[in-house]
N, C-alpha and C positions, 0 to 999 in steps of 0.2 A: 459351575464352571467359572474361573476367574476371567475378568476382562483383560485382553492383552494390553500391554503398555507400549505407547509409540512416543517418539521423541523427534526433535529437529536434528537430524544427523549430518546436514550439510547446508551450507549457505553460499550464495554468489550474487554479484550485482554488476550491473554494466551502466555507464553513463556515456553520452556522445561526446565527441571531441570539442565541439564549438561551445565556447562559454560566452554567454551574453551578460555583461555586466550592468549594474544600475546606470552607469554613465552611458552605455550603449542604449539602454531603454530611453534615456532622456533625449536621444536623438530621433526617437520613433514617436513618442507621445510626450505631452506636457506634464513632466515629472521631473525628479531629481534624485540623487542618491539619498540625500538626507530625507526626502518625503517618503520614499519606499522603506529605508531601513528603520526609521523612527517608528513607523506604523506596523511593520511586519517582522523585522529582523532578517530580512533578505538582502543579501548583496550581489548575488549572481545566480544564474541558472543555466542548465545545459539544453541545447537546442539540437535535434536530430538532423542529420543531412536530409535533402528533399528524397533521395532514393532509400533512405533507411526507415524501415517499416517497424511497427510495433513488434511483429514476430521476430525481426531480427535482433531487436533488443532483448526480447525475452529469450531467444535461443541463446545469446551470449552469456546472459546471466545463469541460465539453466546449465549450460556446459561447465561453468565454474563451480556451481552447486553440486553437480554430480561428481566432479573431480574431487571436491571437498569431502563428500560422502563415501568415496572410494567405490562408487558403482558405475556400472556401464549403462547405457540407454536400454539395453535388453532387459534389464532388472526392474525397470518402471512399468507399472501396470495401471497407473492413474496419472492424469495430467490435467490440472485445472489452471486456467489463466484468468486472473481478475483484471479487467480493463474496461474503461469506457471509451477507448479509442482503438477498436479493433481494425485489422487490415481491411476487412470487408464485413458487410452485413451478414454475408454467409459465404463460405463456412465459417466455423469458429476459428479464433486465432489459435486456439490450443491444437486444433488439427493441423494447421499450417506449421506449427512448431513441432508437432509429432513428425511431420515429413522432414523437416530441417534437422532434427536432432537424430532421426533414425529410430525412433521408439517403435517397438513391435506392434503389429496389427491388433493385438488383443488388449491394447491400452485403451481405457475409457478416456476420451479427451472432450472436454467442454469448457466454455467460458462462464464466468460469473460477472454480473454487472451490479455492483453496489457502490461504484465511484470510489471515493477516498477510503471507505470501508471495506472495499472489496477483498483485500488481503485477508483480513480477519474473517470475512464470510467464507472465503475459499478454504482457509485453515480450518474452520469447524467442519466444513463439508467434507473435506478429505479425511480429517480424523474420524468423523462418524463412519465414513466408507471403509477405512482401514479396520475399525473396531468390528465391523460386520464379518470379518474373517475371509471375505471375498477378494481382498486386495492386500498387498504386502508393502509395497514402496509407492509413495506418491510425490509427484513433483507439483509444487504450488508456486506460481509465478505471478507477480504483480508487474505489469508493464503498460507504459503510457506514452503516446506521442501527443501530448497536449498542445503542442505548437499547431497542430492542424484544426483545433477547435476554438482557437482564440481570436477575438476581434482585436487586431493590433492597433485599433484606434481608440480602444477603451482602457484608460489607464487603471481603472478600478479592478480589472481582472488580468490583463495581459502581463502585468508586472509581477504576479503572484506564482505563475506556474512554470514548469519546466518538464523536460522529457527524461525518462530513465526506465530501468527495469531492475527487480530484485527477485530472487528465487530461493526456495528452501526445499530440501528433501526430508520427507517424513518416513521413518521406518521403524521397526521394532527396536525398542531400547536396548543398546549393547550390553552384553553380560557384564555384570558387576558395576553397572553405572546406575545412578539415581535419576538420570535425565528422563524427562516425560513432558507431555502437553498436561498441564494440571487442570485446567478448565477453560471454557470460552462462554461467552454471553453476547447474544446478538439482539438488537432491536430496530424497529422502523417506525416512522411517523409519515405515512403516505399523504396525509392531508396538507403537508407543507412542501408539496412537489415544487412549486413555482418559486421557491426562495433560492434554489440553485439548479439550473436546468439548461438542457439545449433544446429549444422549442421546436426547432425544424429539423427534417430529415427522417422522422419516424413515420408510422402508418397514419397518424393524425395529420401531419403536414409533410407529405413525401416529397414535394417538389419546390424547387426554388422559383420565385418569380414575385410580381407585384402583390404585396399583401400578404405573403407567406413569410412566417418567422424565419429567421436566419439560423444557419447551423452552427452557431457560436455559443459558447457558454455565457450564460447570463446569471449574475448573482445579486441578491440584496444583502450587501455586506454586513450592515449592522445587525440585521435579524440573523443571519448565519452566525456571526460572532457570538451572540447572546445564546443561541441554541447550542453551539459547540461547547461553550464553557459549561452550561447547565448540564447538558447530557452526558459529556465526558466524565464530569464529576459523578453522576449517577452510575455510569458504566464502571468506573473503578471502584466506587464503594460496593456495588453489587457483586462484582467478581470476587473482591477480597472476602466478603461475607459468604458467598457460596462455597468458596475453597477454604474457609476458616483461616485466613492469613492476615496477619497485621501489616499494616503499610511499612513499618520499619523493617520488615522481613525482607522487602523487596530490594534487591542489589541494584537493579538497572530498570528504569521506566523508559520505554521506547514509544513516545507518542507519535501520533500522525504530525507531520512537519508542515503546518499549515501557516502559523502565526505564533511569534515568540510570546506574545501577550497571553494567548491561550494556554500555552505551555507553562507560563508562570503562574497562571491561575490555578492549573492543576497541581503544581508543586505546593502552592500555598494551602490547597484543600487537603492534600495528603500530609501536610506538615513534614515534607522531606527537603533536604538541601538541594540546591540546583545541581550539584555534582552527581547526584543519583540519576539525573536524566541525561540521556544521550540526545543531542541536538546537532543535526548537520544542515538545518534549514537555511543558514547564511549562505552555503555554497551551491545549493540545488533548487531552493524554493519549494513550492508544493508539487509533488510528482504523483499526487493521487494514490492509486493503488500500488504504485512502486515504493511509495514513501516509507512504510514500515520495513519491508524486507531489504530495501536499500541500507536503512539505518541499522538493521540488525547485523548485515554483513560487515559493515564498517565498524560497528562496535565490538563485533567478535575480533576482527583482524587487528583492531586497535587495543585489544586487551581490557576494554570495558565490560565485555561479557566473557566469564571464564566458566570452565567445567565446575559443576555444582552449584552455580548461581541461579538466582530467581529473577526472571524478568517480567514486567507488567507491560503488555501492549494494549494501546487504546486509540481509537480512531473514530472520526465521524465524516460523513460525506453526504452527496445528494441521494434523495429518497424521500424524505431524509433518513439516513441510516447511521447507526453507530454501534460500537461493539468493543469487547475487551477480551483479553486472554492472559492467562499466566502460564510461563513456560520455565520449566527446570532444565538447565543445561548439563 
């Protein structure tokens, strides 16, 4: 029996209205536009309204993706939300999105927590479940309200991140199309947990108070940078070898949007010109699990990804986790 082929048949994205520029950041912490941009490539980021939840942004992006795929909520039987900023510890944000979208009760809904690698982790999970034959259409969403886990007095972290959501619909490859998910590859290095983490709020430190770690993101930037460059290079090399694809066959690389220097390093490693890379980091900053689906949607709508083209996705995140995927459109 041949393995069924599945493809990304719809994309969508959502960003909040509020724009927080580097000049705005300079009014909050000791920094400047030059300091931030020269080190990261970021000019501005979006910040969700106080009443705007991760599930709201996820629902908005998913609605656009469903419309793009030509499907109704009733046709979705699997919904996965990748996020490190869920609405609640329980239930899952995916279940909240299910209710807001009106997905049927037989839809399997759950969250994936792999931080900035979350979308690729969710993509592989959905793909495997679809290939089992028990599901037909999957909604995969990356959504983050990172502004709620930032220490706004720490310029080493708060200048980097923003809020957003992106979504894709995965379904059977349309008749006559070559579109497909070509391959995926995932990795984890759990011994490096404390390089990038939120120490408070979990079962290890459930309460706030004297001596209890804060519920803010903490990062050892230099070490994370070295890890990101090294392991993202490994991830792209491995997925190309696994799928027997040469780097020059890739039409568009969609990397995790964390730091322009990291993206430049990947471009040099692949020996590909900068125009093969889609970068929207300047306008949104690092949106964690939303980063890649947001970039995919913008690349498609801007003509950078076209039918028949091959895209390479690669990300790294807390865990530490990293992964890559090849997608034919």
